[in-house]
C-alpha positions, 0 to 999 in steps of 0.5 A, spaced: 500 500 500 502 506 498 505 510 504 501 517 502 495 513 501 496 510 508 497 517 511 491 519 508 487 514 511 490 515 518 489 522 518 482 522 516 481 517 522 484 522 527 481 528 523 475 529 527 479 529 534 484 533 531 478 539 529 476 538 537 483 539 539 484 545 535 477 548 537 479 554 542 471 553 545 473 546 546 480 547 549 476 552 554 471 547 556 475 541 557 482 543 557 485 537 560 481 532 556 483 536 550 491 536 552 490 528 552 487 528 546 492 532 542 497 528 545 494 521 543 492 524 536 500 526 535 502 519 537 497 516 532 500 520 527 507 519 529 506 512 529 502 512 522 508 516 519 513 511 522 509 505 519 508 508 512 516 509 512 519 503 515 514 497 516 509 495 510 505 490 514 504 495 520 502 500 515 497 496 512 494 494 519 494 501 521 490 503 515 485 497 516 484 500 523 483 507 521 478 505 515 474 501 520 474 507 525 472 511 519 466 506 517 464 505 524 463 513 525 459 514 518 455 508 520 453 511 527 453 518 525 447 516 520 440 519 524 437 513 523 442 509 527 439 505 533 432 506 530 430 498 531 432 499 539 428 505 539 433 510 540 431 517 538 434 520 531 440 524 530 447 523 529 451 519 534 458 521 532 464 518 535 466 524 540 462 530 541 459 534 535 464 540 534 458 544 532 456 544 539 462 548 541 462 553 535 455 555 535 450 557 540 444 555 536 447 548 534 442 544 539 436 548 536 438 546 529 438 539 531 431 540 533 429 543 527 432 537 523 430 531 527 424 533 532 424 535 539 427 529 542 434 527 538 441 524 540 448 527 539 455 523 540 460 523 546 466 520 548 464 515 553 456 515 552 451 518 547 446 524 549 439 524 549 436 532 548 429 534 549 427 541 546 421 544 550 420 545 557 414 541 558 417 535 555 423 536 559 420 537 566 416 531 564 422 527 563 425 529 569 419 528 574 417 522 571 423 518 571 427 522 577 429 515 580 432 513 574 436 520 573 442 522 577 446 529 576 453 528 574 457 531 579 464 535 579 470 532 582 469 537 588 463 534 591 467 528 593 470 533 598 463 533 602 460 527 605 454 527 602 455 531 596 454 538 594 446 540 594 445 540 586 449 533 586 446 529 591 441 523 591 434 524 591 433 522 599 439 526 601 437 532 597 430 532 600 434 532 607 439 538 606 435 542 601 430 543 607 436 546 611 440 550 606 433 553 603 433 557 609 440 561 607 437 564 601 430 566 602 426 572 599 427 575 607 434 574 607 436 577 601 431 583 602 434 584 608 441 585 605 439 590 600 443 596 603 449 591 602 448 589 595 447 596 593 453 599 596 457 593 593 454 594 586 455 601 586 463 600 589 464 595 583 461 599 578 465 605 580 471 601 580 469 599 573 468 606 570 474 609 572 475 616 569 470 613 564 475 614 558 478 607 557 474 601 554 474 596 560 472 588 560 466 588 565 467 580 567 473 581 573 469 587 576 462 583 576 465 577 578 468 580 584 461 584 585 458 577 586 463 574 590 463 580 595 456 579 596 456 572 596 461 572 602 458 577 606 451 574 605 453 567 607 458 569 613 454 575 615 460 580 615 461 587 614 465 591 609 470 593 614 470 586 618 478 584 617 475 577 616 473 579 609 480 579 607 482 573 610 476 569 608 477 572 601 484 569 601 482 562 603 477 562 597 483 563 592 485 556 594 478 553 594 478 551 586 472 547 585 474 545 578 480 541 581 479 534 581 485 530 583 493 530 585 496 536 589 490 541 587 485 537 590 489 537 597 490 544 597 482 545 596 481 540 601 486 544 606 482 550 604 475 547 605 477 545 612 480 552 614 474 555 612 469 550 615 472 552 622 471 560 620 464 558 618 463 554 625 466 560 629 462 565 626 456 561 627 456 561 634 454 568 635 451 569 628 444 570 630 446 576 634 452 579 630 449 578 623 442 576 624 440 577 616 446 572 614 445 566 610 449 563 616 444 565 621 438 563 617 441 556 617 442 556 624 435 558 626 432 553 622 436 547 625 440 549 631 445 543 630 446 544 623 453 546 623 455 540 627 454 537 620 460 537 615 455 536 609 451 543 611 458 546 612 461 544 606 455 546 602 455 553 605 463 554 604 463 552 597 456 556 595 460 562 594 466 559 590 461 555 585 456 561 585 460 567 584 462 565 577 455 563 575 452 569 578 458 574 575 457 571 568 449 573 569 451 580 571 455 580 565 450 578 560 445 583 563 450 589 562 451 586 555 444 586 553 443 593 556 450 596 552 447 593 546 440 596 547 441 602 551 434 604 550 432 600 556 437 603 561 434 610 559 427 607 560 429 605 568 431 612 569 425 615 566 420 610 569 417 612 576 421 610 582 420 603 584 420 601 591 426 600 594 424 594 598 426 588 594 421 583 596 416 587 593 419 588 586 415 584 581 414 584 573 411 592 574 419 594 575 423 594 569 429 593 572 426 586 574 424 585 567 430 586 564 434 581 569 428 576 567 429 577 559 436 576 560 435 570 563 431 567 558 435 569 552 442 567 555 446 564 561 440 559 563 442 553 557 441 546 560 439 541 565 443 535 565 442 528 568 445 521 567 440 515 566 442 510 571 437 505 568 434 504 561 428 510 560 422 509 555 420 516 554 415 518 548 416 513 544 424 513 545 429 509 549 434 513 553 439 507 554 443 506 561 449 511 562 447 516 557 446 523 558 440 527 558 440 534 556 434 538 557 435 544 552 433 550 556 436 556 552 433 552 546 426 552 549 426 559 551 426 561 544 419 557 542 415 562 538 409 559 540 411 561 547 415 567 546 413 572 540 419 574 536 423 570 541 430 572 538 428 579 540 430 582 547 424 585 550 423 585 557 416 588 556 414 581 554 413 579 562 408 585 562 403 582 557 403 575 560 405 570 566 409 564 563 408 557 567 414 553 569 413 549 563 414 555 559 420 559 562 424 556 567 431 559 567 433 556 574 431 549 573 424 546 574 425 540 578 427 538 585 434 540 583 432 547 582 437 553 584 436 555 591 439 562 589 433 565 585 431 571 589 439 573 590 440 572 582 434 577 581 435 581 586 442 583 585 441 583 578 436 588 579 440 592 584 446 593 578 441 595 573 438 600 578 445 603 580 447 603 572 441 607 571 442 612 577 449 613 576 452 611 569 452 612 562 453 605 559 456 605 552 458 599 547 466 600 546 467 593 542 464 586 541 464 580 537 461 573 537 459 570 543 464 564 545 463 558 549 467 558 556 468 552 561 461 551 562 456 557 559 456 561 553 459 568 554 460 575 550 466 575 546 473 576 549 472 583 545 466 585 549 468 592 552 464 597 555 465 605 557 462 606 563 462 614 565 459 617 572 453 621 570 453 628 573 448 628 579 447 621 578 443 620 585 449 619 589 
């Protein structure tokens, strides 16, 4: 067999994996996996070159193996593959579909091609996708005993896991305790703290108003400060704020093994002791804190390492998600500043966050941002074969409820690709139509905080700053979510007489 032909077949077999490794979005989402795949691909190519030049027998064997891989990939990728077994339609590629990392509308396009229930590929398992919240939530509720939330590695550091990854029985027990931490009342009692933090971080982002700035750092720092102070019950000038903040630099929930996990474990232990110490008199020194609320709900809660571990990890895990959500809010307002002007000119809403409903434009802006961005999917792993709406989801497969795509249903949302906060004035949406923070037992506990801090930031922007879009680009896939382009820049200038 000609060496050039051997190399062609060998490269063709490895090309889909090479394309993934060359994709910046995939490298950001899976840095460790992409590095391993790149090394394996290079090794495969190197062996292929050596075999083609030195060993005709080995070259022929590699070519045969590569041809088999190509044939298997083509066969599995046919939308009809698995129909006899009851599998949904869709292309079950050998490896994740690269389109999912390049195009935010990938899953929506797959639904248009194959219907609202379809399959896509992966390295270790397939993935069944559901577009349509009514169907997706029906699947989660009807088969909750056969579905588990895939856990990030840090959850292993907590005896019974992080709340969103717990078994159903454990989740029922610990949600009752931890729900007290972020009730509407606790969040509303911290309105002044959130307002001061938002104002301070926006002023730092604005600087002198002349330079274009990336908002991610400032808004994530804002979210982190609010979470730390709300959970631990700390004043801005409390020396413990700086000490605890430094400890959190070592508490990296993305680390999964080796020395990184050991560092995370040590930081968790120290922060747990800080939390217990503050909890002993939390009701007296910080009665509006999440910590005090948990102790009031269960006087023995802080003796349970699962409760402590969850409270410690919440600020670290939630800060990035909450900060990313605030970035999307600012992005939407920078692209369509008329809505921010509308907040300025609207009748002043009540300062009481507890009374902020859809009659408040700032609240509607946050709700519409959550509809269009950040709230992308709910994912579970099938622990048994599941029969659903005429299809079979095999044991071990992932189940993806496509929230981002469901929120673009034109039968529910008129002109769904338009940013229109006033759509929430026209009607009220059921949970089966609008569920940015989840709709089953694992729904986010921080709903009140997310909406309240977003509303506070919008109002502080309107009161004190002029916002302009300085640069932009296509959205990019980050480690977990799609986010505005790294080119995204704003100019934030303090307003004269801006209500200070």
